[in-house]
MDAnalysis code that builds the backbone (N, CA, C; Angstrom):
import MDAnalysis as mda
import numpy as np

u = mda.Universe.empty(351, n_residues=117, atom_resindex=np.repeat(np.arange(117), 3), trajectory=True)
u.add_TopologyAttr("name", ["N", "CA", "C"] * 117)
u.add_TopologyAttr("resid", np.arange(1, 118))
u.add_TopologyAttr("resname", ["MET", "ILE", "ARG", "ILE", "GLY", "TYR", "LEU", "LEU", "LEU", "GLY", "SER", "LEU", "SER", "LEU", "LEU", "LEU", "GLY", "GLY", "ILE", "GLY", "ILE", "VAL", "LEU", "PRO", "LEU", "LEU", "PRO", "THR", "VAL", "PRO", "PHE", "MET", "LEU", "LEU", "ALA", "ALA", "PHE", "PHE", "PHE", "ALA", "ARG", "SER", "HIS", "PRO", "ARG", "PHE", "GLU", "ARG", "TRP", "LEU", "VAL", "GLU", "HIS", "PRO", "ARG", "PHE", "GLY", "PRO", "HIS", "ILE", "GLN", "ALA", "TRP", "ARG", "SER", "ARG", "GLY", "ALA", "ILE", "SER", "ARG", "ARG", "GLY", "LYS", "THR", "SER", "ALA", "PHE", "ALA", "ALA", "LEU", "ALA", "ALA", "SER", "ALA", "LEU", "LEU", "GLY", "LEU", "PHE", "LEU", "LEU", "ASP", "PHE", "PRO", "TRP", "SER", "LEU", "LEU", "PRO", "LEU", "ILE", "ALA", "CYS", "THR", "ALA", "SER", "GLY", "THR", "TRP", "ILE", "ALA", "THR", "ARG", "PRO", "ASP", "ALA"])
u.atoms.positions = np.array([
    [65.863, -45.614, 31.476],
    [66.625, -46.501, 30.618],
    [67.609, -45.722, 29.741],
    [67.133, -44.593, 29.170],
    [67.999, -43.779, 28.321],
    [69.132, -43.183, 29.151],
    [68.809, -42.787, 30.381],
    [69.838, -42.211, 31.261],
    [70.968, -43.215, 31.514],
    [70.613, -44.458, 31.696],
    [71.626, -45.498, 31.903],
    [72.485, -45.656, 30.642],
    [71.844, -45.586, 29.480],
    [72.594, -45.658, 28.219],
    [73.585, -44.520, 28.090],
    [73.141, -43.305, 28.430],
    [74.058, -42.156, 28.389],
    [75.198, -42.329, 29.400],
    [74.874, -42.860, 30.562],
    [75.908, -43.087, 31.572],
    [76.935, -44.102, 31.075],
    [76.463, -45.166, 30.445],
    [77.385, -46.174, 29.903],
    [78.243, -45.593, 28.773],
    [77.615, -44.832, 27.886],
    [78.373, -44.214, 26.791],
    [79.378, -43.193, 27.323],
    [78.988, -42.437, 28.345],
    [79.920, -41.495, 28.968],
    [81.088, -42.213, 29.612],
    [80.817, -43.311, 30.276],
    [81.880, -44.095, 30.909],
    [82.824, -44.694, 29.865],
    [82.252, -45.192, 28.771],
    [83.074, -45.737, 27.691],
    [83.943, -44.643, 27.069],
    [83.366, -43.476, 26.845],
    [84.135, -42.358, 26.288],
    [85.258, -41.943, 27.233],
    [84.965, -41.905, 28.521],
    [85.981, -41.561, 29.515],
    [87.102, -42.597, 29.513],
    [86.743, -43.861, 29.420],
    [87.741, -44.933, 29.357],
    [88.619, -44.796, 28.116],
    [87.993, -44.575, 26.964],
    [88.771, -44.420, 25.727],
    [89.663, -43.183, 25.786],
    [89.161, -42.108, 26.367],
    [89.989, -40.919, 26.549],
    [91.166, -41.189, 27.471],
    [90.931, -41.967, 28.513],
    [92.027, -42.338, 29.417],
    [93.072, -43.188, 28.722],
    [92.630, -44.100, 27.885],
    [93.568, -44.914, 27.111],
    [94.344, -44.020, 26.147],
    [93.658, -43.000, 25.605],
    [94.306, -42.075, 24.686],
    [95.436, -41.281, 25.316],
    [95.446, -41.177, 26.637],
    [96.541, -40.482, 27.314],
    [97.857, -41.215, 27.098],
    [97.810, -42.543, 27.067],
    [99.050, -43.317, 26.936],
    [99.301, -43.833, 25.517],
    [98.258, -43.899, 24.677],
    [98.438, -44.328, 23.287],
    [98.486, -43.092, 22.391],
    [99.584, -42.882, 21.700],
    [99.768, -41.621, 20.975],
    [98.749, -41.316, 19.875],
    [98.243, -42.299, 19.155],
    [97.342, -42.001, 18.042],
    [95.867, -42.005, 18.414],
    [95.538, -42.355, 19.651],
    [94.153, -42.318, 20.103],
    [93.919, -40.956, 20.762],
    [92.994, -40.152, 20.227],
    [92.808, -38.805, 20.779],
    [92.160, -38.839, 22.156],
    [92.580, -37.935, 23.012],
    [92.043, -37.876, 24.361],
    [90.899, -36.876, 24.463],
    [91.143, -35.643, 24.052],
    [90.158, -34.574, 24.263],
    [88.820, -34.841, 23.567],
    [88.787, -35.331, 22.316],
    [87.467, -35.600, 21.733],
    [86.639, -36.597, 22.542],
    [87.298, -37.580, 23.117],
    [86.565, -38.537, 23.946],
    [86.104, -37.894, 25.247],
    [86.893, -36.967, 25.786],
    [86.476, -36.255, 26.997],
    [85.293, -35.330, 26.687],
    [85.311, -34.705, 25.513],
    [84.165, -33.889, 25.093],
    [82.906, -34.744, 24.994],
    [83.069, -35.909, 24.406],
    [81.948, -36.828, 24.265],
    [81.462, -37.308, 25.636],
    [82.397, -37.604, 26.530],
    [82.026, -38.032, 27.881],
    [81.243, -36.926, 28.593],
    [81.704, -35.674, 28.460],
    [80.991, -34.560, 29.095],
    [79.581, -34.431, 28.524],
    [79.443, -34.627, 27.219],
    [78.119, -34.579, 26.576],
    [77.198, -35.637, 27.180],
    [77.682, -36.865, 27.264],
    [76.846, -37.954, 27.791],
    [76.570, -37.790, 29.282],
    [77.578, -37.349, 30.044],
    [77.382, -37.176, 31.483],
    [76.420, -36.021, 31.774],
    [76.379, -35.008, 30.906],
    [75.441, -33.898, 31.104],
    [74.006, -34.395, 31.063],
    [73.790, -35.501, 30.375],
    [72.453, -36.055, 30.242],
    [72.183, -37.211, 31.209],
    [73.209, -37.613, 31.960],
    [72.997, -38.770, 32.819],
    [73.498, -38.585, 34.249],
    [74.608, -37.903, 34.427],
    [75.216, -37.808, 35.754],
    [75.898, -36.450, 35.902],
    [75.168, -35.426, 36.358],
    [75.718, -34.072, 36.426],
    [76.996, -33.947, 37.258],
    [77.144, -34.786, 38.264],
    [78.353, -34.713, 39.089],
    [79.588, -35.096, 38.281],
    [79.479, -36.131, 37.459],
    [80.601, -36.529, 36.601],
    [80.894, -35.451, 35.565],
    [79.831, -34.847, 35.026],
    [80.035, -33.770, 34.052],
    [80.760, -32.605, 34.702],
    [80.328, -32.212, 35.886],
    [80.972, -31.104, 36.604],
    [82.447, -31.416, 36.869],
    [82.733, -32.656, 37.246],
    [84.125, -33.048, 37.484],
    [84.957, -32.862, 36.215],
    [84.435, -33.277, 35.069],
    [85.166, -33.123, 33.806],
    [85.339, -31.654, 33.427],
    [84.273, -30.873, 33.544],
    [84.332, -29.463, 33.149],
    [85.270, -28.679, 34.061],
    [85.368, -29.071, 35.318],
    [86.252, -28.381, 36.265],
    [87.649, -29.001, 36.352],
    [87.886, -30.067, 35.619],
    [89.183, -30.733, 35.635],
    [90.246, -29.770, 35.099],
    [91.401, -29.669, 35.778],
    [92.420, -28.708, 35.331],
    [92.988, -29.002, 33.941],
    [93.014, -30.234, 33.528],
    [93.592, -30.600, 32.228],
    [92.562, -30.595, 31.097],
    [91.392, -31.164, 31.349],
    [90.384, -31.308, 30.297],
    [89.355, -30.186, 30.295],
    [89.113, -29.588, 31.451],
    [88.091, -28.557, 31.587],
    [88.213, -27.395, 30.613],
    [89.410, -26.802, 30.462],
    [89.526, -25.674, 29.522],
    [89.176, -26.050, 28.086],
    [89.526, -27.255, 27.664],
    [89.197, -27.705, 26.309],
    [87.681, -27.875, 26.146],
    [87.049, -28.449, 27.145],
    [85.603, -28.654, 27.104],
    [84.887, -27.301, 27.092],
    [85.323, -26.388, 27.948],
    [84.686, -25.065, 28.017],
    [84.882, -24.289, 26.721],
    [86.075, -24.350, 26.132],
    [86.327, -23.649, 24.866],
    [85.467, -24.225, 23.753],
    [85.316, -25.544, 23.743],
    [84.495, -26.169, 22.708],
    [83.024, -25.789, 22.881],
    [82.547, -25.834, 24.124],
    [81.140, -25.536, 24.369],
    [80.797, -24.072, 24.097],
    [81.702, -23.175, 24.430],
    [81.380, -21.756, 24.280],
    [81.592, -21.230, 22.865],
    [82.664, -21.704, 22.179],
    [82.995, -21.130, 20.871],
    [83.261, -22.168, 19.791],
    [83.169, -23.449, 20.110],
    [83.518, -24.474, 19.130],
    [84.993, -24.418, 18.789],
    [85.813, -24.015, 19.762],
    [87.230, -23.751, 19.527],
    [88.101, -24.954, 19.885],
    [89.208, -25.076, 19.150],
    [90.218, -26.108, 19.386],
    [91.545, -25.399, 19.579],
    [92.325, -25.824, 20.565],
    [93.610, -25.177, 20.829],
    [94.575, -25.379, 19.661],
    [95.529, -24.470, 19.536],
    [96.534, -24.604, 18.469],
    [97.315, -25.896, 18.631],
    [97.639, -26.226, 19.855],
    [98.374, -27.470, 20.106],
    [97.533, -28.679, 19.689],
    [96.247, -28.629, 19.972],
    [95.352, -29.711, 19.563],
    [95.260, -29.829, 18.055],
    [95.185, -28.682, 17.386],
    [95.146, -28.693, 15.925],
    [96.436, -29.264, 15.353],
    [97.570, -28.825, 15.901],
    [98.868, -29.309, 15.419],
    [98.980, -30.822, 15.595],
    [98.568, -31.307, 16.753],
    [98.606, -32.755, 17.003],
    [97.676, -33.497, 16.055],
    [96.497, -32.949, 15.838],
    [95.545, -33.595, 14.932],
    [96.094, -33.636, 13.509],
    [96.682, -32.532, 13.056],
    [97.242, -32.501, 11.699],
    [98.379, -33.504, 11.547],
    [99.214, -33.623, 12.581],
    [100.322, -34.582, 12.521],
    [99.789, -36.019, 12.445],
    [98.783, -36.322, 13.263],
    [98.207, -37.670, 13.248],
    [97.502, -37.950, 11.913],
    [96.813, -36.955, 11.381],
    [96.147, -37.132, 10.089],
    [97.159, -37.354, 8.970],
    [98.234, -36.583, 8.997],
    [99.274, -36.747, 7.967],
    [99.902, -38.131, 8.048],
    [100.190, -38.588, 9.264],
    [100.776, -39.918, 9.437],
    [99.810, -40.998, 8.930],
    [98.527, -40.835, 9.236],
    [97.530, -41.806, 8.775],
    [97.425, -41.825, 7.250],
    [97.421, -40.644, 6.644],
    [97.318, -40.567, 5.185],
    [98.548, -41.193, 4.523],
    [99.720, -40.921, 5.078],
    [100.951, -41.497, 4.510],
    [100.974, -43.016, 4.653],
    [100.556, -43.502, 5.809],
    [100.490, -44.950, 6.000],
    [99.553, -45.583, 4.981],
    [98.405, -44.961, 4.769],
    [97.461, -45.474, 3.787],
    [98.039, -45.480, 2.387],
    [98.757, -44.414, 2.038],
    [99.342, -44.333, 0.697],
    [100.390, -45.418, 0.472],
    [101.160, -45.738, 1.516],
    [102.234, -46.715, 1.363],
    [101.798, -48.163, 1.572],
    [100.772, -48.367, 2.400],
    [100.406, -49.738, 2.758],
    [99.212, -50.301, 1.985],
    [98.437, -49.448, 1.366],
    [97.247, -49.919, 0.649],
    [97.453, -49.841, -0.855],
    [96.760, -50.710, -1.559],
    [96.809, -50.684, -3.019],
    [95.878, -49.599, -3.553],
    [96.228, -49.114, -4.711],
    [95.384, -48.143, -5.402],
    [94.095, -48.831, -5.836],
    [92.950, -48.307, -5.714],
    [92.551, -46.963, -5.319],
    [92.266, -46.823, -3.827],
    [92.376, -47.922, -3.077],
    [92.093, -47.883, -1.633],
    [93.026, -46.946, -0.889],
    [94.212, -46.754, -1.410],
    [95.177, -45.875, -0.755],
    [94.705, -44.428, -0.730],
    [93.751, -44.086, -1.582],
    [93.241, -42.717, -1.618],
    [92.198, -42.442, -0.536],
    [91.573, -43.484, -0.014],
    [90.529, -43.283, 0.995],
    [91.042, -42.598, 2.268],
    [92.167, -43.055, 2.853],
    [92.664, -42.333, 4.028],
    [93.051, -40.893, 3.703],
    [93.596, -40.675, 2.527],
    [93.975, -39.321, 2.118],
    [92.740, -38.422, 2.025],
    [91.681, -38.929, 1.438],
    [90.441, -38.153, 1.316],
    [89.837, -37.879, 2.700],
    [89.789, -38.901, 3.546],
    [89.231, -38.743, 4.892],
    [90.048, -37.756, 5.719],
    [91.370, -37.858, 5.623],
    [92.234, -36.956, 6.384],
    [92.134, -35.527, 5.866],
    [91.999, -35.365, 4.571],
    [91.843, -34.023, 4.007],
    [90.526, -33.396, 4.468],
    [89.468, -34.168, 4.437],
    [88.173, -33.650, 4.892],
    [88.218, -33.306, 6.385],
    [88.777, -34.202, 7.189],
    [88.871, -33.957, 8.636],
    [89.762, -32.757, 8.939],
    [90.885, -32.687, 8.266],
    [91.824, -31.583, 8.476],
    [91.221, -30.246, 8.093],
    [90.463, -30.242, 7.010],
    [89.792, -29.004, 6.594],
    [88.786, -28.543, 7.632],
    [88.018, -29.474, 8.164],
    [87.049, -29.133, 9.200],
    [87.759, -28.598, 10.440],
    [88.832, -29.267, 10.868],
    [89.575, -28.829, 12.054],
    [90.153, -27.436, 11.835],
    [90.680, -27.179, 10.635],
    [91.285, -25.876, 10.341],
    [90.267, -24.743, 10.401],
    [88.994, -25.050, 10.155],
    [87.983, -23.992, 10.171],
    [87.484, -23.676, 11.569],
    [87.850, -24.449, 12.562],
    [87.432, -24.171, 13.941],
    [88.269, -23.015, 14.483],
    [87.680, -22.161, 15.324],
    [88.463, -21.079, 15.915],
    [89.530, -21.626, 16.870],
    [90.569, -20.832, 17.077],
    [91.629, -21.208, 18.030],
    [91.180, -20.898, 19.456],
    [91.467, -21.836, 20.343],
    [91.126, -21.641, 21.760],
    [92.236, -20.879, 22.448],
])
């Protein structure tokens, strides 16, 4: 039963990652990392396909071996976080406008502390 749950969660993560390829603010690689995590526990063939994939595989391997994020990934994440924080500042009333800024600052700080892939 748990294996089926992991398979469903892996499939959902893969779907969201696929959608993220065409939607600019939806991240792709984090969902692929999550899919690989779930597939490792439910369907080794799907996990192997993701880890050996020419586009996603290097990111998954770098994350698994060193917890590393590519410079391009960091730059994209920082740009998306900045856009989100600015939108929150302009579209929300005070003090709610500070919540996206706080969340983006915390997320950005965590991302900045990861090694470069």
